[in-house]
Each structure stands twice: as C-alpha cells, then as structure tokens.
C-alpha positions in Angstrom: 95.6 91.4 104.2 93.5 88.9 102.3 94.4 87.7 98.8 92.0 86.6 96.1 93.2 83.9 93.6 91.5 83.3 90.3 92.1 79.6 89.7 92.7 77.9 86.4 89.6 76.3 85.1 91.5 73.3 83.7 91.9 71.6 87.1 90.4 73.6 90.0 91.3 71.0 92.6 94.9 71.0 91.6 95.1 74.8 91.6 93.5 74.9 95.1 95.9 72.3 96.5 98.9 74.2 94.9 97.9 77.4 96.8 97.1 75.6 100.1 100.4 73.6 100.1 102.5 76.7 99.4 100.7 79.0 101.8 99.6 76.6 104.6 96.8 79.0 105.7 94.8 78.5 108.9 91.6 79.3 107.0 90.5 79.9 103.4 87.3 80.4 101.4 86.5 79.0 98.0 83.7 79.6 95.6 84.1 77.9 92.2 87.3 79.4 90.7 87.9 82.0 93.4 90.0 81.2 96.5 90.6 83.6 99.3 93.3 83.3 101.9 95.2 85.7 104.2 98.6 84.1 104.0 101.3 85.7 101.9 103.9 83.5 100.2 106.0 83.4 97.0 103.4 83.8 94.3 105.9 83.2 91.5 105.7 79.5 92.1 102.0 79.2 91.1 101.3 77.5 87.8 97.5 76.9 87.9 96.5 80.4 89.0 95.3 83.0 86.4 95.4 86.0 88.8 96.3 87.2 92.3 94.6 90.3 93.8 94.5 92.1 97.1 91.0 91.8 98.6 90.1 95.3 99.7 86.6 94.7 101.0 83.7 92.3 100.9 80.0 92.8 101.4 76.7 91.3 100.5 75.4 92.1 97.0 72.5 94.2 98.3 75.0 96.4 100.3 77.5 97.0 97.5 76.1 100.3 96.2 75.9 101.9 99.7 79.4 100.6 100.6 80.9 102.1 97.4 79.3 105.5 98.0 80.5 105.6 101.6 84.1 104.5 100.9 86.7 107.0 99.8 88.8 105.3 97.3 
C-alpha cells in the first residue's frame, strides 16, 4: 500500500528527510509538499508532516472522471 504525506510548508526538505530516514524506502515520489512512499513505519514520530493518507489510486487528470465512474467505492 502507498502512503501520501502532506509535508509542512515551513521546511519541506527537513520534512522529506524526516520521512525518508524513518521509512528507508526503496523508492518515493515528491511533488512540492506531497511525498508518496510505500513503506509503513511508526508515523507517531513525525513532527514536520501535516497529514498521512492511504493512497487508493492515481491517474492522469484527464482520466479522473472516467476512473471515478468505473470504480465502486
């Protein structure tokens, strides 16, 4: 399962390094204040993260409406 982290805007690089050092993932993706990784760890130790979410799907913006209609939530 992938996890999406909403990083603090105060110091994005510190927030990113905090997550990467605690999770030690093989791969991650980052776009501004969003960081995605597939490694689970003790989330209670994060200080520079505003939110942690399960990433249930991803798609291109132009495919979003079709994807939502075809998915049974």
